[in-house]
N, C-alpha and C positions, 0 to 999 in steps of 0.2 A: 849296260844291261845286267853284266854280271855283278858289277859292284853293288848295283841297288838291289838284287837277290840275296847278295852275302849280306847285305846291312839289314835286310828284312828278317832274315832267317836268326841273325844275330839278336837283333831286338825281340823277336818272338821266343828265343832263349832265355834271354835275360828276364824277361815277362813270367814266362812260366816258371824259372826257378825261384823267383821271389813269391809267386803265388804259391809254389809248395812250401815254401819257408813259411808263410803265413798259416797260423794255427788259432783254434780254439779249445780250450779245455775247461769242462765243469768239474768244479771241485766238491768234495763232500761237504754237507751242511748239516748243523744242527742249530737250534732257534738262538738268536742273539738281538741286542736292542741298541748296542753302541760300536762304535768302530773306532779304531785307532791305527793309523799309517806311520810308518817308519822307513825313510829313504827317498830317495828320488823316485816317485811313482808319478801314473797317471790313473786317476781313480774316478769312476763314474758310479755315484748310488742312486738308486730310484725306489724312493718309498711307495709303498700302496700295493705291491705284490709278494706272492710269496717267497720263502727265504732261495737265494741262488747266488754263487759265485762262479763267475766265468772268466778265464785269463785269455787275453788274446793276443797275437802278436808273432813274433819269430819263435819257432817251437825249439831252437836251440838255447833258448832263454829261459822257457816256460817254468822249467822244473826250479829254476833260482828263486821264483816267486813263493814266498809262504804264506798260506792263510790258515792262521790258526784260532780256535775257539777255544777259549777259556771262561768258563763261567757265563755272563752274558755279553761277553767281548768279542769281536772279531778284530785280529792282530794281521796287518796285512805288511809283508817287509820282505825282505832277502835273506836267502841263506848265506851269501858271501857279499859283504857290505860292500866291496870294492869293485865288483866285476861288472854293473850293470849301469848305463846312463840313460837318461830320459830320451836319447835319442834312439836307443834300442828298439823304440816303437812297441813298448809292451802296454797293456790296458788292463785294468781290472775292472769289470762290473759289477755291482752287487746289486740286487733287488731284496727288499725286505719289506714286511708289512708295516712296522714302525720303528722310527729312529729318535733316540732320546738324547745322545751324547755322540760328537764326532771329534775326534781329535787329530791333527794332521803335526807330524813331527818330520822336518826333512825339508824336502822339494818337490815341486809338482804340480801338476794341473789338474784339481779336481772340480766336480760339481756333484752337488748334491741338490736331488729335484725331489719335487711334490711332499716336503717334510708337513705332516699335519699332528697337531694335538696340542695338549695343554703347555708343555716345555721343552725347548731345544736349547742345548749348551754345545756351544763351539769353541775349542781350543786350538788355534793355529800356532805353530812356531815352526819360525825357518824361511823358507823362500819360495814364491810361487804365488799361484792364482788359486784362488778359493771361489766358487759361484756357488750360491745357495738360494731354492727358491721354495715357496711354500706357505704356509699359514698356521700360526702358532698364536696362544697366549702371551707366553712369556719367552724372551729371547735370551740368552747369555752369552756373551763373545768376550774371549780373551784372545789378543792378537800380538804376538811377539815376532820381531824378525824385518825382514823386508819382501814386500810383497804385496799384492791387492786381495782384498776380501770384497768380495761384491753380493752383499746380503740385501741388497736392495729390491728382490723380488722375493724375500721372504716378510711377508707382511706379519707383525706382530704388534699386540697391544702395548707390551712395555718391552723396552729393551734396556739392559745393563751391559754396557761396552767399555772393557780396559783395551786400551791401543799403545804398545810401546814398541817404536822402532821407524823404521822408515818405509812408505807407502800410502796406499789409499784403502779406506775402509766407508763402505757404504751401507747402511741400514734403513729400514723403514720402520717407524714406530707411531702407530696410530693416536696412544693416547699420552704414554710417558716414554722420556728417553734419559737415562743416567749413562754419562760418558766421562771419563777419565783418560786424557791422551797426553802421553809424552812422548816425543821424538820429533820425527818430521814427517806432518802429513799432507799428502800431495791434493 
């Protein structure tokens, strides 16, 4: 009986500690319409709402995430490039009224939801998984590296895609598809 009580107390302490470490931080923001990410990041973008940037995860790593806005571009990166891994459980959530361009440099798990407009440009350089959804007239994709770009949920009239590297790229073109593929595509 004592062992069970001790085990339950220990488990409760561990769960309480991990809950205390989980945090959420809202960053100051000015308007932007393009996003660039650098490093091993987990990013979620939701288009259609007011501008906001929220960093979620272990509070000891929060201050290492940089969210800088220069001109029309939001840059998400790290202060110290060597100190954080994807396993450190950080996530950056961005909401914005419209997104015209997204560039991912590095590694990570990224989702971009509800894109809507005339044109959307996506540049993917690195390793990871990038999932995109929404509806546009023209979609321009440049993918280099190793990984998966799942853009089949982004309905576009015309798609211009250049793919170099190893991985899988899926797109949906309702009228016109122009594709240049070099490398090993799964």
